[in-house]
C-alpha positions in Angstrom: -9.1 9.6 -67.6 -9.5 6.2 -66.7 -9.9 6.7 -63.0 -10.5 9.9 -61.1 -10.7 9.8 -57.1 -12.8 12.9 -56.4 -12.0 13.2 -52.8 -8.5 13.1 -51.0 -6.8 15.6 -48.7 -3.1 16.4 -48.0 -1.8 18.5 -45.0 1.4 19.3 -43.5 0.5 20.4 -40.0 3.3 22.2 -39.4 1.4 24.9 -41.8 -2.0 23.6 -41.6 -2.7 22.0 -38.3 -5.3 19.3 -38.0 -6.5 20.0 -34.6 -9.5 17.4 -35.1 -7.3 14.5 -35.3 -7.0 12.8 -32.2 -3.8 10.7 -31.4 -5.4 8.3 -29.1 -8.3 7.0 -31.5 -6.9 8.4 -35.0 -3.5 7.0 -34.7 -3.4 5.8 -38.2 -3.8 9.6 -39.6 -1.7 11.1 -36.9 0.9 12.3 -39.4 1.5 14.6 -42.5 0.3 13.4 -45.9 1.8 14.8 -49.3 2.0 14.2 -52.7 4.1 11.1 -52.6 1.7 9.3 -50.2 -0.9 10.2 -52.7 0.8 8.6 -55.3 1.3 5.3 -53.4 -2.6 5.5 -52.6 -3.7 5.9 -56.1 -1.6 3.2 -57.4 -2.8 0.7 -54.6 -6.4 1.8 -55.7 -5.9 1.8 -59.7 -6.7 5.3 -60.1 -4.9 7.8 -62.2 -5.6 11.0 -60.4 -7.5 12.7 -57.6 -9.1 15.9 -56.6 -7.6 17.7 -53.4 -10.0 19.0 -51.4 -9.5 21.9 -48.3 -9.4 20.2 -44.7 -9.5 23.7 -43.3 -11.3 27.2 -43.8 -8.0 29.0 -44.7 -6.9 30.9 -47.8 -3.0 30.1 -47.0 -4.0 26.4 -47.0 -5.4 26.9 -50.2 -2.6 28.5 -51.7 -0.3 25.7 -50.7 -2.4 23.4 -52.1 -2.6 24.8 -55.2 1.2 25.0 -55.6 1.4 21.4 -55.0 2.6 19.9 -58.8 2.4 16.6 -60.5 -0.2 15.0 -63.2 -1.9 13.1 -60.3 -3.4 16.2 -58.8 -6.3 17.0 -61.0 -7.6 20.0 -59.4 -7.9 21.6 -55.9 -11.0 22.6 -54.2 -10.1 25.5 -51.9 -11.6 27.9 -49.8 -12.6 31.4 -49.5 -14.4 33.6 -47.3 -17.9 33.6 -49.5 -18.8 36.1 -46.7 -16.6 38.6 -48.2 -15.2 40.2 -51.4 -15.3 36.7 -53.4 -14.4 38.3 -56.6 -11.5 39.9 -55.2 -10.5 36.7 -53.3 -10.7 34.5 -56.3 -8.6 37.2 -58.5 -5.7 36.8 -56.1 -5.9 32.7 -56.3 -6.2 32.7 -60.2 -7.5 29.8 -62.2 -4.7 27.4 -62.2 -5.5 24.1 -60.5 -8.8 25.7 -58.9 -11.8 23.4 -59.6 -14.3 24.3 -56.8 -14.8 25.5 -53.3 -15.7 24.2 -50.1 -16.5 25.4 -46.8 -16.6 23.5 -43.5 -20.5 24.0 -42.9 -20.8 20.9 -40.9 -18.4 22.5 -38.2 -19.3 26.2 -38.9 -20.4 27.8 -35.5 -23.2 29.5 -37.3 -25.8 27.0 -37.6 -27.6 28.8 -40.4 -24.1 29.6 -42.6 -25.6 27.9 -45.3 -28.8 30.4 -45.3 -27.0 33.6 -45.0 -27.4 35.6 -48.2 -23.9 37.0 -48.3 -22.9 33.5 -48.8 -25.4 32.8 -51.6 -23.8 35.9 -53.3 -20.3 34.7 -52.8 -21.6 31.5 -54.5 -22.8 33.2 -57.6 -19.6 34.7 -58.2 -17.9 31.6 -57.9 -20.4 29.9 -60.3 -19.6 32.6 -62.9 -16.2 31.8 -63.0 -17.3 27.9 -63.8 -16.3 26.7 -60.0 -18.4 23.9 -58.2 -18.9 23.9 -54.5 -18.9 21.0 -52.5 -21.7 20.6 -49.5 -20.0 18.9 -46.7 -22.9 18.9 -44.3 -24.7 16.6 -41.6 -27.7 15.0 -42.5 -29.8 17.6 -40.8 -28.5 19.9 -43.0 -29.4 18.8 -46.2 -32.8 20.7 -46.3 -30.7 24.1 -46.1 -28.3 22.7 -48.6 -31.1 22.2 -50.9 -32.5 25.3 -50.7 -29.3 26.8 -51.1 -28.9 24.9 -54.4 -32.4 26.4 -55.5 -31.2 30.0 -54.7 -27.9 29.5 -56.5 -29.1 27.6 -59.6 -26.1 28.9 -61.8 -23.7 27.1 -59.6 -23.0 23.3 -59.4 -23.3 21.8 -56.0 -22.2 18.1 -55.3 -22.7 16.7 -51.5 -19.6 15.1 -50.1 -20.0 11.7 -48.3 -23.8 11.2 -49.2 -24.5 14.0 -47.0 -23.3 12.6 -43.6 -25.5 9.2 -44.0 -22.4 7.6 -41.7 -23.5 10.1 -38.7 -27.2 9.4 -38.6 -29.6 7.0 -37.5 -32.6 7.7 -39.2 -31.7 6.8 -42.8 -35.3 7.3 -43.7 -35.1 11.2 -43.0 -31.7 11.2 -44.7 -33.2 9.8 -47.9 -36.2 11.8 -48.2 -34.1 14.8 -47.8 -31.5 13.5 -50.1 -34.0 13.2 -52.7 -35.2 16.7 -51.9 -31.6 17.9 -52.9 -31.4 15.8 -56.0 -34.9 17.5 -57.4 -32.5 20.4 -57.9 -30.8 19.9 -61.3 -27.6 21.6 -60.6 -26.6 18.8 -57.6 -24.3 16.0 -57.7 -23.1 13.6 -55.0 -19.9 11.8 -53.8 -19.9 8.1 -53.1 -17.0 8.6 -50.4 -16.6 9.2 -46.6 -18.0 5.5 -46.0 -15.0 3.2 -45.5 -15.4 2.8 -41.8 -19.0 2.0 -42.3 -20.9 -1.2 -41.6 -21.0 -3.0 -45.0 -24.9 -3.5 -45.1 -25.5 0.6 -44.3 -23.0 1.0 -47.1 -24.9 -0.8 -49.5 -28.2 0.4 -48.4 -26.9 4.2 -48.7 -25.4 3.5 -52.3 -28.3 1.8 -53.5 -30.3 5.1 -52.2 -28.1 7.2 -54.1 -28.3 5.4 -57.2 -31.8 5.4 -57.5 -31.6 9.1 -56.5 -29.2 10.8 -58.6 -28.2 7.9 -61.2 -24.8 7.3 -62.2 -24.1 10.4 -64.1 -25.0 12.5 -61.2 -22.4 10.3 -58.7 -18.7 10.4 -58.4 -16.1 7.9 -56.4 -14.3 9.4 -53.5 -11.7 7.6 -51.3 -11.9 10.5 -48.4 -8.2 9.2 -48.2 -6.3 9.8 -45.7 -9.4 9.9 -43.4 -10.2 6.3 -45.1 -7.4 4.6 -43.2 -9.7 5.3 -39.9 -11.9 2.4 -41.3 -10.3 -0.5 -43.4 -8.6 1.7 -45.7 -8.6 3.3 -49.4 -7.8 0.1 -51.2 -10.6 -1.9 -49.4 -12.8 0.9 -50.0 -12.3 0.8 -53.8 -12.9 -2.9 -53.6 -16.2 -2.3 -51.8 -17.1 0.3 -54.1 -16.7 -2.1 -57.3 -18.7 -4.9 -55.4 -21.4 -1.9 -55.0 -21.6 -0.8 -58.2 -21.7 -4.5 -59.7 -25.2 -4.5 -61.1 -24.6 -1.6 -63.2 -23.3 -1.3 -66.7 -19.7 -0.6 -67.8 -20.8 2.7 -68.9 -22.6 3.4 -65.5 -19.5 2.1 -63.5 -17.2 4.3 -65.7 -19.1 7.5 -65.3 -18.9 7.1 -61.4 -15.2 6.2 -61.4 -14.2 9.0 -63.7 -16.6 10.9 -66.1 -18.9 12.3 -63.7 -15.9 14.0 -61.7 -14.1 15.1 -64.9 -17.3 16.8 -66.0 -18.4 18.4 -62.5 -14.8 19.7 -61.9 -14.4 20.4 -65.6 -11.0 18.3 -65.6 -8.9 19.3 -68.5 -10.8 22.3 -69.5 
């Protein structure tokens, strides 16, 4: 696969409301987004396929995402209640197209959700099935995320949006915490969620991520359609090419396809 976008969303608000979308300030994404829209975005950004990531902590949403067909959806990162019977829930979802799990930990009312023993136990069950786990966290949650990755050493973790760097003013602490997370060999990171970030901040963050994880543990993601709140997915794709210009061809291909395909075990 010559191009894999590791982070996109689809939503139909009739079945999966998105109450976080403010029509006044987020008009660009105040609508539904389906597979035809995804096809247009992937063509515009020169990518072959994408991993669709859940946008609500909902089993019904995960089932609906898994039901989407088409060759451009390479897999789905869904949701289960990791504090419940993970094995039973995963059995009910089945293996087809499910490549990973995610929980909106940055919005969970329990600030200690990442540290709950039952969450680690549920992740162990998911890891036994070869599923990765997306860490969507604020910068202040990188420490607990590193502890969880160490506890669940048999699970592959990928931190979305470079660990919330776009939402923090303390890049020094963020960088130190990101390096601590990267010390766990079962961790990866997504160059995503930065389409609306100041270009100098984006370059600084990506340079730190490259030095911290290396190209073989980094993957490209557009965070579309949320990217439309910034300069848009095509502009972000061009920006990423610029940010990766100092790398070799093999290193760029790893970030734009190989790392994500390997992490999510696309095609296996």
